[in-house]
C-alpha positions in Angstrom: -38.1 19.9 76.8 -35.8 17.2 75.6 -35.6 15.6 79.1 -39.4 15.8 79.6 -40.1 13.5 76.7 -38.7 10.6 78.8 -41.2 11.2 81.6 -44.2 8.8 81.5 -47.4 8.6 83.4 -49.0 5.3 83.9 -52.8 5.0 83.8 -53.5 1.4 84.6 -51.5 -0.5 82.0 -51.2 2.5 79.6 -48.2 4.8 79.3 -48.7 8.5 78.5 -45.5 10.4 77.7 -44.8 14.0 78.8 -43.7 16.5 76.2 -46.2 15.4 73.6 -49.6 16.6 72.6 -52.5 14.1 72.2 -55.9 13.9 70.3 -59.2 12.4 71.4 -58.8 9.9 68.6 -55.6 8.5 70.4 -52.8 10.0 68.2 -49.7 11.7 69.7 -47.9 14.6 68.3 -44.3 15.8 68.7 -44.1 19.4 67.6 -40.8 20.7 66.2 -41.3 24.1 64.6 -43.9 23.6 61.8 -43.3 19.9 61.5 -45.1 17.4 63.6 -44.3 13.7 64.1 -47.4 11.6 64.5 -48.1 8.2 65.9 -50.7 6.3 67.9 -50.7 6.1 71.7 -49.8 3.2 73.9 -53.5 3.1 74.8 -54.5 2.8 71.1 -51.9 0.1 70.2 -53.0 -2.0 73.2 -56.6 -1.7 72.2 -55.8 -2.8 68.7 -53.6 -5.6 69.9 -51.3 -7.0 67.3 -50.8 -4.7 64.3 -50.3 -6.9 61.2 -50.4 -4.4 58.4 -50.0 -0.6 57.9 -51.3 1.3 54.8 -49.5 4.7 54.6 -50.4 7.7 52.5 -47.8 8.9 50.0 -45.3 11.6 51.0 -46.2 14.9 49.2 -49.9 14.3 49.9 -51.8 17.4 51.1 -53.7 16.5 54.2 -56.6 18.2 56.1 -57.3 18.1 59.8 -59.5 15.1 60.6 -58.6 13.2 57.4 -57.2 9.6 57.5 -53.5 9.4 56.6 -52.9 5.8 57.5 -54.9 2.6 58.1 -53.8 0.1 60.7 -54.9 -3.5 60.4 -54.7 -5.7 63.5 -55.8 -9.2 64.3 -58.8 -7.6 65.9 -59.9 -4.7 63.7 -59.0 -2.0 61.2 -58.4 1.6 62.5 -57.7 4.9 60.8 -55.0 7.3 61.9 -56.1 10.9 61.5 -54.2 14.1 60.8 -54.8 16.6 63.5 -53.6 19.5 61.3 -53.8 20.8 57.7 -50.5 20.4 55.9 -48.3 18.3 53.7 -47.2 14.8 54.4 -43.4 15.0 54.2 -42.4 11.6 55.4 -43.9 8.3 56.4 -42.3 5.5 58.5 -41.3 3.0 55.7 -40.1 0.6 58.3 -43.8 -0.1 59.2 -44.4 -1.7 55.9 -42.2 -4.7 56.8 -42.4 -4.4 60.6 -45.9 -3.2 61.5 -45.4 -4.5 65.0 -43.1 -1.6 65.7 -46.3 0.2 66.6 -46.9 -2.3 69.4 -43.3 -2.6 70.5 -42.4 1.2 70.6 -45.5 3.4 69.8 -43.8 6.6 71.0 -40.5 5.9 69.2 -39.7 3.6 66.3 -43.4 3.0 65.8 -44.1 6.6 64.6 -46.3 6.8 61.6 -45.8 10.1 59.7 -44.3 13.6 59.6 -46.5 16.5 58.5 -45.4 20.0 57.7 -48.2 22.2 59.0 -49.7 24.9 56.9 -51.9 26.4 59.7 -51.6 26.9 63.4 -52.1 23.9 65.7 -55.7 23.5 66.7 -54.9 24.1 70.4 -58.6 23.7 71.4 -58.6 20.1 70.0 -55.3 19.0 71.4 -54.8 17.5 74.8 -51.9 17.8 77.3 -50.5 14.6 78.7 -52.5 15.2 81.9 -55.7 15.8 79.9 -55.1 12.7 77.8 -54.5 10.6 80.9 -57.9 11.8 82.2 -59.5 11.0 78.8 -58.2 7.4 79.1 -59.5 7.2 82.6 -63.0 8.3 81.5 -63.0 5.6 78.7 -61.9 2.9 81.1 -64.6 3.5 83.7 
């Protein structure tokens, strides 16, 4: 699977990476055992435009699926980032405090937002494959 992560699909101007799972609220998840790394998609960061501030929840916080764990402020709007799972926030990307534009520059890499240790199974029925997420973007853009 390590190689697959490099594969990208382009939907118009938006990149969707293989090897990740996606949510309908435009977060991506990289699953490693019971720890997920979470960020926002290329589609989401391009819709936000320039991210100028990031408010992160504190590590150690218990989170519930559907709960906001970060707030992104852009020149255009304010957007919540939601946890797709129940668990414990074990790490946040501190680099975003001084460099919020990492989300725009590298949403699938250095622009990651949080790591969550899951306490329940992944909600497979609510997560999208890269192909399904690409279709989700297409439907929004029509």
